[in-house]
N, C-alpha and C positions, 0 to 999 in steps of 0.2 A: 739449848744446843751448845752454849759456852761450857756448861757442865760436862756434856759428852765429849767435847773437844779435849778437856782435861783428862777424862777417863781414858780416851784413846791413846794419849801420848805419855801419860805418867810412866808407864812401864819402860818404854823405849828411852825416856829421859833419865831414869834412874838405873837402867840395866847395867851400865859399867860398874856403878857403885854396888849394886846387888850381887853381881858376879864376884866382886872382891870380898864382900861381906860374908857370903855363904860358900865361897870357893866353888863356883859352878862351872861346868863345861858348857860349850855352846849348845849342845843338844838339850841339856837340862834347862839352860836359859830359854831356848826356844819353846820348851814345853810350858813355860809360864804364859806365853801368848795363847796357847791352847786353852788354858784355864780361864784367862780373862775373856777370850772369845766365847767359851762355853757359857759364861755368865751372861754376856751380851746376847747370845742366841736365846737363852732361856727367857730373858726379859723381852726379847723381840717377839717371841712366840705367844706370850700371854697378853701383851698390851692391847693388840688389835681388837679381839672380841670384847675385852674389858671396857675399852673406851667407847666402842660402838653401843654397848649395853648400859654402862653406868656413867659415862662422861669422863672428863680429863682430870679434874681438880684433885681428888683424893689420891689417885695414882701418882701424880707428879709430886705431891707433898711427901708421901711415904718414901718415894725414890730418892728425893733430895736428902732426907734424913739419913737414909742408908748410905749415901755417898760420903756425907760428913763423917760417919762412924768408921766406914771402911778405910777411908784415907788415913785415919789414925793407926789403924792396923797395919797398912802398908808401911807407914813411917817407922813404927816402933816394933815391928814383928820380932819376937824373941827367937823364932825358928822359921825354917823354910816352909813348914806346913802351915803355920799361922799366916805367913805371907800369902800362900796359895789361896787360903780361905778368903782373906781380905780382897785379893784380886778378883775372885769369883763374885763376891758380893758387890763390889764396885762395878764390875761388868754387868751383872744382872740389873742393878738400878740404872746404870747408864743406858742399857738396852731399852728399858721402858721409857726413859726420858727422850732418847733419840727418836723412837717410834712415835711417842705421844706428841712431841712438838712438831714433827714433820706432818703427821696426820692433821693436827690442829690447824696449822698454817694452810694446808691444802684445802681444808673445809671452808676457811674464811677467805679464800683467794680465788674464787671462780673467775676464769678468764685471764688470770694473771699468775697462775700457779708457777710456771717456770721461773719467772722473774722473782717472785716473793720467796720461793723456796731457795733460790740462789742467795738472796739477801740473808735469809735465815742461816745459810751455810757460812756466811761471813762470821757469824758469832762462833760457830764451830771452830773456824780458823783462829779466831781470837784466843780461845781456850787452848787449842792445840799449839799455837805459836807461843803463848805466854809461858807455859810450863818449861820447855827447854830453854827459852830465853832467861827465865828467872834462875834456873839452875846454872846456866852457863855463866851468868854474870855474878851470882851470889855464893857459889860453892866454895869460893876461896875465903868467905867470911862466915858462912854457917854450914852445918852438916846437912846432908840431903834429907835426914830425918826431920829436922826442924822445918825445912822448907816445904816438904810435902805435907806435913801436919798443918802448917799455915794455909796452904792451898785448900786443904779440906775444910778448914773453918771458914774460909771465905765463901764457901757455897751456901752459908747461911743467908746471903743476900738474895740469890734466886729463890730460896725457900720462902722468904718473906714475901716476895713477889707472887709466888704460887698461892699463898694464903690470902692475899688481898684481892687478886684479880677475879673477875666474874668470867666464867667459861660458858661456851655453848651448851645447850641441853643435850642429853644423850640422844642418839639417832634412833635407837630401838628400846626406849625406856620400858615398853610393855612386854619385852621379851625378844631375845635375839633369834632371828630365823636361821637356825643352825644349818638346815639343808642348803639354803642359798649360800651361806658363808662357806661351807665346805666345798660347794660347787666351784668356787674360785680355784681350787687346787687342780682342777682339770682344764683350766684356761691356758692354752698353749702359749699365747702371746704373753700373758702374765709371767709364765714360767721362763720364757726367753728373756724377758726383762730381769728376771731373777738371776739367770745365768750371767748376764752382764755384770750384775752387782756382786755375784760371787767372785768374779775375777777382779772387779774394781776394789772391793773390800780387801781382798788378799794383797793387792798391790799397795794400797794405802797403809795397811797394817805393817806390811814389810818395810816400806819406806820409813814410816814413823818408828818402827821398832829396831831396824838394823843400820840405819844411816849413820848414826853416831859411832857405832862400833866399826862400820866400814871405814870411816875416816881415821879411826884409831889404828886398826889392824892393817889396812891396806895402804893408806896414804900417810901414815906416821904422824898423825896430829895428836896433840895432847887432849886429854879427856874434857877439859873445860871448853876449849875451842870446838871440839867435835860436837858437843851438845848445842853449842851456839849455832854451828853450821846446820844441825838438824832443824833448829827453829826457823831457818831461812826456807826450808821446804814448806812449812806451814804458812809462813809469811807470804810466799809466792801464791799459794792456794787461796789465802784469805783475801789478798789484794785483787786477785783475778776475779773472785766472786763478786767483789764490790762493783767492778766494771761490767761483769756479765749481767748483773741484775738489770742494768740499763739496756745493754745490747739485746737481751732477749725480748725486749718490747718492740724491737725494730728488725731483727734478723731471725729467720726461721730456726727453731731449736735444732732441727735435724742437721742443718749446716754447721752449727756451733759444736754439736757433738762430734761430727766427723773431723772438724779442724782440731778439736781438743785431743782426740785419739792420736792424730798425727803428731801434734806438738809433744805430747807426753812420751811418745816413742822416741823422738829425737832427743829429748832431754835425758831419758834413761840410758840411751846409748852413749851420749856424752859423758854422763856420770861414771858409767861402768868401764869406759875406755880411758878414763883420765889417769894421768901419771903424776899429777900434782894437785894440791888442795884447791887452787883457784878454779881449775877446770871442773873439778868434782863439784864445787859449789855452784858453778854456772849450770851444770847439768841438773843438779838437785832443784834449783829454783825453777828452771824450765819445766821439769817434770811436775812440780807442784802446780804451776800455772796451767799445764795441760790437764791435770786431774780435776781442776776446779769445777768444771761444768757437769762432769758425768753424773755423779750421784743426784744432785738436785734436779737436773733435767729428766733423768730416767724416772725419778719419783714423780715429777710433774706429769709425765706421760701416763703413769699408773693412776694418779689422782684424776686425770681427765677421763680415762676409760672406765674406771671402777669407782665413781664418785659415791654411789649408794652404800658401798661397803668399804670406804676408804681406809678405815682402821684395819680391818681384816686383810685387805689387799696389801697394805703397807706391811702388815705383820708377816705375810707370806714372803714377799720379796726381800725384806730386811733380814728375816730368818735365813733365807737362802744366802744372802750376802755374808752372813757371819760364818758360813761354812768355809768360804775363802779366807776370811779374816782369822779363822781358827787354825787352818791347816797350812796355808801357804808360808807364813813366817816360821812355822815349825819345820816344814820341809826344807826351807832355806838353811835353817840351823843344822839339819842333818847333813845336807850337801856340803855346807861350809866346814863341817868337822873333818871331812876327808879330802875335799878338793879346793877349799879356800872360799872366803866370803864373796869375792868377785864372781866366781863361778856360780855360787848359790844364788846371787841376785840376778843372774840372767833370766830367772823365772819371770821377772817383771816385764821386760820387753816382749817375751813369748806370750804372756797373758794379755798384753795390750793388743797384739795381733789377733789373738783368739776373740777378744771382745769386739774388735772392729768387724770380724767376720759375722759374729751373731747379730750385731746391729744392722749390718747389711741385709741379713735374712729378714729381719723384722721390717725394715723399710721397704724391701721388695714385696713382702707380703701385703703391707698396708697400701702400696701403690696399686697392686692388682685388685685388692678389695675396693678401692676407690674407683678404679676404672670400670669394674663390674657394676658398681652402683650407678655410675653415670650412664652406662649402656642400657640399663633397664628402662623401657619406655614408660611414661606415666600413664596410668589408667584414665580412661575418659570419664566425664561426669555424667 
């Protein structure tokens, strides 16, 4: 998950440098997020049935090798087309790693999925926080090409871990029950969880991708400090997940999700209404803290309900999530081209409100189902 955190934030971290290097407009820059997200989407689609059928080990090893190679391409791309290809490959491998690690932890954490998936998300935060922090502090000494290349090479450490670890056996080693797996695509509750993740992924990709540029264009911050401020978004998310891993053992997950939506809404409004960098940073950090619980807790709900086909269920909702990650940052870039970045980023609080509404629908449906189950009298012996 640390690797996936790096994949998710590398483009946003180098975007100001890439815009200068290839002389890109905001709409063209936004299209790079689409390519990255298309790669993640493709990886998210294939990993579930593969791990349910063949297990985790080989897929994670291959994906880590692809990450190392693609980051060299991102760093030293001689043309914009080569950069696009490298971004797609890194996204594809990142998508398989994201899905595979989440499904794996869900499989080995029965009864504590929410807490342990949140702890897993801390490592995503470390990767996501580390890249902009590294660039923000070292760009005055090294080029972004050297730094990104070094980050890619560092992924050899998790690769060694994948080689050495023993993984659980495949769930369906004798053959994947295709009809049952495809039947999950008709599960309305699963699809509603997917809708929440569509919105959440779009918001996280947009915050990670456009925050540094927002500080530069709107709040007149220099590029080095802007990337450093971006790292604080991921720092808030990471630290909050460390605390939430404990809280989820003692507080109902539904309450935590509702509180998190409200907090992220407040943070995004503060950030977008800011007229100075300090207020902008405060709003950015609050938004990161608010986002911390949403993804891992929603995945925990999915793992609890669809444990038999956890890989495939995760594949469906994570693939849906990438629709948001693919298009929301791109749409923000298009809006920003004509109306300014502050206006474009208003999509974030609107998406939070929409996700809150969908979550309310799910909780009401669950409450009705539980009430109906209680009202059914037990049959006599």
